[in-house]
C-alpha atoms as one frame of an Amber mdcrd trajectory, in Angstrom:
protein
  -0.029   0.013  -0.039   1.184   3.565  -0.676   2.414   5.687   2.156   2.234
   8.888   0.340  -1.568   9.690   0.799  -3.528  12.822  -0.022  -6.033  12.210
   2.686  -4.257  10.280   5.350  -6.860  10.757   8.129  -9.443   8.972   6.217
  -9.231   5.223   6.751  -9.480   2.700   3.787 -12.178   0.162   3.736 -11.864
  -3.210   5.203 -11.432  -4.823   1.676 -11.317  -3.583  -2.012 -14.510  -4.878
  -3.507 -14.530  -7.154  -6.519 -18.018  -8.090  -7.689 -18.822 -11.776  -7.198
 -15.931 -12.059  -4.684 -16.900  -9.913  -1.753 -20.063  -8.698   0.036 -21.358
  -5.742  -1.770 -20.033  -2.700   0.139 -23.356  -0.736   0.386 -26.332  -3.428
  -0.070 -24.934  -6.415   1.765 -25.206  -6.161   5.582 -21.671  -7.577   5.644
 -20.357  -4.899   3.409 -17.784  -2.484   4.410 -20.012   0.497   3.960 -23.369
  -0.935   4.656 -25.570   1.437   6.762 -23.177   4.450   6.129 -25.120   7.504
   4.944 -24.187   8.394   1.247 -23.833  12.156   0.821 -23.209  14.162  -2.419
 -19.930  16.136  -2.028 -19.499  19.729  -2.954 -18.532  20.281  -6.629 -14.883
  19.814  -7.436 -13.050  23.246  -8.020 -10.615  22.732 -10.906  -8.512  25.631
  -9.522  -8.337  24.153  -5.951  -8.831  20.380  -6.230  -6.734  19.834  -3.011
  -9.615  21.359  -1.022 -11.866  18.463  -1.881 -11.403  15.653   0.640 -13.510
  13.307  -1.503 -11.346  14.005  -4.545  -8.168  13.489  -2.565  -9.425  10.262
  -0.940 -10.463   8.955  -4.306  -6.994   9.307  -5.457  -5.846   7.472  -2.309
  -8.270   4.688  -2.976  -7.240   4.312  -6.623  -3.526   4.414  -5.906  -3.911
   1.649  -3.248  -6.005  -0.714  -5.524  -9.435   0.082  -4.259 -10.806   0.485
  -7.620 -14.534  -0.010  -7.074 -14.294   2.406  -4.081 -12.506   5.177  -6.112
 -15.138   4.670  -8.802 -17.946   5.411  -6.340 -16.100   8.328  -4.818 -15.456
  10.028  -8.304 -19.015   9.236  -9.211 -20.381  11.434  -6.388 -18.241  14.089
  -7.564 -19.299  13.701 -11.126 -22.974  13.883  -9.867 -22.061  17.094  -7.970
 -20.563  18.468 -11.251 -23.878  18.065 -12.943 -22.702  15.184 -15.224 -21.781
  17.583 -17.997 -18.979  19.812 -18.854 -15.318  19.623 -18.698 -14.976  18.872
 -14.941 -17.547  16.102 -15.236 -15.826  14.616 -18.324 -12.575  14.708 -16.313
 -14.201  12.887 -13.430 -15.943  10.460 -15.944 -12.365   9.560 -17.259 -11.258
   8.704 -13.785 -14.436   6.613 -13.272 -13.573   4.740 -16.414  -9.967   4.310
 -15.251 -11.215   2.943 -11.943 -13.508   0.643 -13.746 -10.672  -0.741 -15.931
  -9.074  -1.600 -12.340 -12.285  -3.513 -11.417 -12.154  -5.380 -14.690  -8.487
  -6.196 -14.243  -9.328  -7.654 -10.854 -12.098  -9.678 -12.339  -9.779 -10.863
 -15.136 -11.740  -9.395 -17.942  -9.187  -8.166 -20.407 -11.770  -6.738 -22.884
 -13.331  -4.678 -20.030 -10.034  -3.336 -19.077  -9.247  -2.298 -22.665 -12.681
  -0.752 -23.254 -12.747   1.317 -20.214  -9.051   2.409 -20.662  -9.828   3.559
 -24.224 -12.764   5.518 -23.116 -10.873   7.129 -20.363  -8.212   8.251 -22.961
 -10.944   9.568 -25.206 -12.368  11.773 -22.452  -8.966  12.988 -21.355  -7.846
  13.848 -24.889 -11.087  15.879 -25.429 -10.342  17.701 -22.181  -6.821  18.519
 -23.369  -8.294  19.895 -26.614 -11.160  21.994 -25.057  -9.388  23.548 -22.107
  -6.043  25.151 -21.674  -4.143  23.622 -18.805  -1.692  24.872 -16.264   1.576
  23.137 -17.451  -0.319  20.206 -18.636  -2.132  19.944 -15.240  -5.881  19.818
 -14.928  -7.441  19.413 -11.436  -4.082  18.745 -10.051  -3.125  15.913 -12.330
  -0.819  15.923 -15.382  -2.929  15.048 -18.277  -0.117  14.030 -20.620   1.337
  11.567 -18.038  -2.255  10.214 -17.278  -2.923   9.838 -20.928   0.257   7.895
 -21.639  -0.561   5.471 -18.617  -4.132   5.132 -19.816  -3.016   4.332 -23.364
  -0.416   1.939 -22.175  -3.008   0.092 -20.263  -5.428  -0.007 -23.289  -2.698
  -1.370 -25.437  -1.200  -3.967 -22.941  -4.150  -4.592 -20.479  -3.215  -6.276
 -17.279  -5.403  -8.707 -15.395  -4.970 -10.210 -12.101  -8.040 -12.286 -10.906
  -6.238 -14.073  -8.143  -9.093 -14.803  -5.618  -8.063 -12.812  -2.456  -9.702
 -10.413   0.051  -6.259  -8.586   0.059  -6.241  -5.211  -1.662  -3.765  -5.178
  -4.640  -2.536  -2.650  -7.023  -3.150  -4.248 -10.352  -2.846  -1.508 -13.102
   0.265   0.420 -13.574  -1.277   3.963 -13.358  -0.537   6.107 -10.279  -2.248
   9.406  -9.789   0.047  12.106  -8.516  -0.979  15.719  -7.745   1.438  18.412
  -8.438   3.037  20.078  -5.358   1.182  23.396  -6.050  -2.082  21.688  -5.983
  -1.269  19.771  -2.760  -0.519  23.153  -1.358  -4.049  24.449  -2.162  -5.463
  22.360   0.616
């Protein structure tokens, strides 16, 4: 597990959910988030992404291999963004990247490729539509992210080893710039 976290005070769930292998986190009474109220976060501010604990924790979840949980966290932010627009598309690209991670844990190579390709499409459209600050958008370097996502689409990785242990499967790490870290 990574030690460099963006939201170190927020604990990780008891397990990384993989459909068909673990209790559903929300709907199963044995799920790690069963009974926890779900709230819609404040919309993500692209100029100060470090102020969103939900965004920071989603990055932590993803980097630690909690792909389903990261997907859910980014989906809440996507809903808060109104599901349309550049920030919503950016969040959707991260949702697709996390979905590729879930598919990798399920051993579904075609799903990994499909989600990674869609994530790349969304990231490229953001790169085209919106000027970035030194290649960064919402604290993440788009060029670096696109390269990682393209590599995943071209050489998908799967690891469907039955386990309750959380494992990082896909070789994409999300790293915020120092400036965006300081905006917290």
